[in-house]
N, C-alpha and C positions, 0 to 999 in steps of 0.2 A: 349302483352308486356312481355318480359322475366322477370323471378324472380330477376335476377341480376340488371336489370334496376329499378325494384321496390325498391330494397334495396338501390341503389345509390340515388334514389329520396327521400327515407325516411331519409337517412343520411343527405342529403342536407337540408331537411326541419328542421332537428334538429338544424342546424347551423343558420337558418333564424329566429328562435323564441328563442333567447338566454335567455331573462329574465324569461320567463315562464318555459323553459326547465331546467334552473339552479335550479329554485325552485322545480321542479319535481324531479330532481336528488338528491337534498338535502333531500327531504322527503323520497325517497326510501332508501338513504344511512342511515338515522337515523333509519328507520324501520329495515334494515338489521343489523345494529350495535346492536340494542337492542335485536334482536334475538340471535346474537352471545354471548352477555353478559349473557342472561338468560340460554342458553345452556351450556356455560362455567361454570357458577356457579353450576348448577346441576351436571355436570361432576366432578367438584372439590369436592363437598360433597361426592359423591360416592367413588371417588378415595382415598380421605383422610381417610375415615372410613375404606375402604378396607385395606389400608396400616397399619392403626392402629391395626385392628383385625388380620391381617396377622402375626404380631409379638407378639400378645397378647394371642389369644385363638383359632381362627377359620381358619387360613391359608388364602389363596386367595379365596378359596371356599371349601365347604365341602359337603359330601354326607352322608346321614343318612338313616337308615332303620326304625327309630322311627317315627311313624305316628302321626297324629293330631298336637299337639303343640310341638312335639319333635324337630322340626326344629329350635326352639328358645333355645339358650344355657342358657337362664335365667329360662327356665321352667324345673322343675324336673319331671322325669318320674318315678312314684312310682313302676312300674312293669317293669321288664326287657323285652325288645322287643322280640317277638316271631320270628322275621325275622332278618337276618343278612346280612352283605355285601357278595355278591356271589364271588366265586373264579374268575369268568370271569372278574369282575371289577378289582381285584387285579392283574390279569395276564396282563390286558391292561396297567395298570400303570407301572408294572415292564418292560413290553416289550418296552414301549416308554421312560423308564428311567425318569419318572415324579416324582419329590420329593413328598412324602406323608408319613403320619403316620396313624396307625390303633388305634382306641380307643374303649373302652366299656363305655357307659354312662348310668347311672341309678340313680334314686332318693333313698335317704336313710333318715331314721328318727334318728335324733341326740338325745341321751339320756344323760341328765346331771346327772351323778352318784353322784356328790357332793350334789346337791339339790334334788336328787331323783325325777326328773321330765323330761318330754320330752322337748327338746329345738327347735323343728321345723324341717322341711325338708331341706335337702341340696342336691347339685348336686355332685355326686361321679363320677369321670372320671378316668378310667383306661388307662394308657399310657405307652409307652416306653420312660423313662426319658432320656436315653442316646441319643436317636434319636431326641426327641423333643427339647432338650436344644439348638440345633443348629439353631432352627427357632424362638423360643419364647424369643426373645431378650428384650421384654418389661417387662418381669418378673424380679422383683427386690427382691432378697433374703434378708430378714431381719435377720432371725435367722436360725440356723441349717444348713442342707445341702439340695441341690436341689434334688439329687437322693437318696431316702431313702436307708439306709444301711440294714434295716430289711425288710423282705418280707411284713409285715403288716404296714410298715412305711407310713406316710401320710404327704403330703405337703398341707397346707391350706392357703387360701386367708385371710389376716388379715384386719379387719376394724379398723379405727383409735381408736375407743373406746373399742377395744378388748384387755383387759389387765388381769393380775392376773393368776389364776390357769390354764385357758384354753390356755394361751400363753406360757406355760413352755414346753421347749423341753424335750421329753421323757415321757410326761404324757400320760396315756392311755385313749382313747375315745371309747365309745360304740356306734355303729351304727346298727340300725335295717334295714335289707335289705331283700327284697323278692327274693327268688331263683326261678329257672325255674319251680318249682312245686307250686309256689305261697305261700310258707311258709315264714312267717316273722321271721327271725332268727337274734339274736344279735351277732355281731362280734366285736372283740377287735382290735383297731388300735392304733398305737403309733405315736404321733406327732414327726416328724423328721425335719420339717422346716416350717417357715412362710414367706409369700411373699406379696408384694403389687406391684403396677404398676409404672414404672419409669415416665411415662407421663400421669397420670390419670387426670391431669388438673382440679381437684376438681369436676369431673363429675362422678357420681356414675354409672359406667357401669354395675356392678354386683348387681342385686337385691337379689340374694341368695348366701349363702356361697358356695365356691368352694373347694372341697377336691380332690387332685390329688393323685392317688395311682398307684402301679404297675399293669399293665393289666394282668400279669400272675397270681398274687394273687387274683385279683377281679374275673378273669375267673374261678378259682378253687372254690372260696366260692359260686359263683352263679351256679356252676354245669354246666358250658359251655364247649364246645369242645375247644381245643387250637386255632383253626382257626375261632372261632366265634367272630365277632366284629360288633358293632352297627354303628360305624362312620368311615369314611375315610376323613382325612383333607389333602387338596392338596395345594401345593405351585407352582403356575404357573403365574408369574407376567405378562407375555406377553399375557396370555390367549389363547395360540395357541391350547390347548386341551380342552378348555371350552365347545365348541359345541359338540364335540365327547363324552365327559364324561356326558354331560347333556342328550344326546340321550340314552346313555348306562344306565344311572340312570332310565330314564323313562321306558326303556325296562324291567327292573327288579323290577319296582314298588317302587323305592327309591326316596328320595327327594334330589334334587340338589339345594344348597343354595349359593348365593354370600356371602362373609364374611361380607359385610356391612349390611347384613340382619340377622347376627348371633344373635344379641341381640334385643329383642323387642323394647327397648327404642330407639335405633338408627335406627331401621327399620322404626319406626314412623317418625323420623326426615327426613330420606331419602325420604319416601313417601310423606311427607308434602311439602318438597322442590320441588319434582316433580310436585305435584298438583299446587303449586304456579307458577311454570314455565309455566304450561299449561294455567293457568288463565292469566298470563302476556302476553303470546303469542297470546291468543285469543283477549285480549284487544288491543294489538298492531295491529293485523289484522283488527279489527273493525275501529280503529282510522285511520289506514293506508288506508283502503278502502274508508272511508268518505273523507279523504284529497285528494286522487288521483281522485275520482269521481268528486269532485268540481273543481279541477285543469283541468281535461280533458274536463268538460263541459264548463269551461271558455275559454279554448283553442279552443273548437269547435265553439263557437259563435264568437270568434275573427277571426276565419279562415273561417267563413261561406261563405263569398264572394269568397274567394280563391277556396273553394270546389265547389261552384256553377259554377265558371269559368271552372273548370276541367270537370264538367258534360256537360257544354255547348260545350266544345271542343271535346266531344265524349268519354270521359272516362266512362267506365262501372262502376256502383255503387260498384260492388264487388271488382274492382281494387282499388278504393279509400279506401274501407274498409280494404283491404290488406295493403295499404300504412300506414293507421293509426295504424293498429295492429303491423306492422313491426317497426314503430316509437316507439311504446310502448315497444316492445321486446328489441329494442336497448337501450331505457331508462333503462330497468331493468338490462340488461347485464352490461352496463357501470357503473350504480350505484352500482350494487352488487360488481363488481371488485374493484371499488374505496373504498367501505366500507370494503371489505375483505383485501385489501392492507393496509388500515388504521389500521384495527384490528391486522394484522400481525406486524405492527410497534409497536403497544402497547404491544403485547406479547413479543417482543424482548426487549423493554424498561423495562418491569416489569417481566423479565425472572426469577427473584428470588422471585417473588410473592409480594403481598400487604397484610399487616396485617390489619385484620378487627376485632378488639377485641369485638365490639358490637354484632357480630354474630359468636364468636369463637367456641361455642359449635357445631353449625351446620357444621363447617368446621373441626371438631375434633381438634380444637386449632392449626390449621396449616394456613399458608398463602394462600390467594387466588391467584392462578396462571392463568392468562387469557390464553385461548387456545381453539382451536376448531378442531374436527376431520373431516375427509372427508365426512362421512355420515351426520353429523350435518350441515356442510356447504351446501351440496347438498339439504338437507331438507329445509334449510332457502332459498336457491336460488329458489327451486320449489315453495315454498309458496309465495315468493315475486312476481315471474313471473305470477303465476296464479291469485294472487290478483290484480296486475296491469292490466292484460288482462281483468279480470272481471270488473274492473272499466271503461273499454272502451266499455263495452257492449251497454250501452245506447247511447253514442255518435255515435257508429257505426250504431246503429239502426236508428238514426236521419238522417244519410246520405241519406237514401232512401226516406226521407220525404222532401228533399230539392227540391224546384222548382226554377231553375235558373231565370226564368222570374220574379217571385215574389221577389226574392232576389235583382235583379238589379233595379226593379221598386221601391222597398222600399228605395234603396240607392239614387235614383233620387228625 
């Protein structure tokens, strides 16, 4: 019997057992739909935080030469990195006209001259202000100017309780910084501006103080060469150069980080949501497998006489097994397409997103926008098909145990 005949016979059998088949299709559709929702939520969390940090501090992704915890922008590196961004990386970015900025990042010890005591470590970031201002649109200038007029000017992130002497524009601050020789030297900086974030939504993104200075001045006080930079921040919304830059970073022993992983706090949120997504998907598979196994067994025993008749008519057991598996495959395809079509309708209906205030922090205070990409859809499809086919393993095995004589004798 040709495969086309088996497919036709399988499809005909689907139409003959409507009640059971409708129940099976609904079960598979619900499983697919839950997969889509779980995948869509995890994607929303990543994309929302990526968009937030892209306009706040870390671009769409960044590459750093700082090792250990240096990939976390909330972690201060007390000693300047001994490695820097290689020229080949910068040449690749320039050649492909990828928007990027170069930075120098190092930890510094703040000295409170007024109280004559140290005030803790801070993150000191040297940057090109003129270039960065085109990208860091979430920075809200409170006082002073964005681009320091003086070479030792400093732009600082202001906490709500930061008032008085330290928030006065023009005040001099003393920062102790280790240079390339390891010497801890005090340097005088002048406060030129204070900023906060436009959409910080009461979530403390920054655990440490951020001080932004001119990279040219920081490079000179640290004793670096003009072309020495610890970080490259890249803006590439479509991600078309992500894979190539990631490979290039690995080649030179650099760390490639997605912007949603820039801050340890939100990195934990993203990883936790991913963990929950995996747990939910495993739970769905287990429930889905149990449901489909029960439905397939019920269908098998209802059709036992029919299968016995087919064996009595000369059908080989493997052909009957193929028919059952083809029926299951058709179930999966029809159900998946129906679930996918229904989910697409939902994405169109909620194209502007849905506000979920009870989990606003996880979504970076943005709306949840349902959607699924091709890879996620194919992953869900493969999982559903394999699970449903696995649920048919025992019924298919039972086909070889059918004795037509015993089946018809029991009927009589």
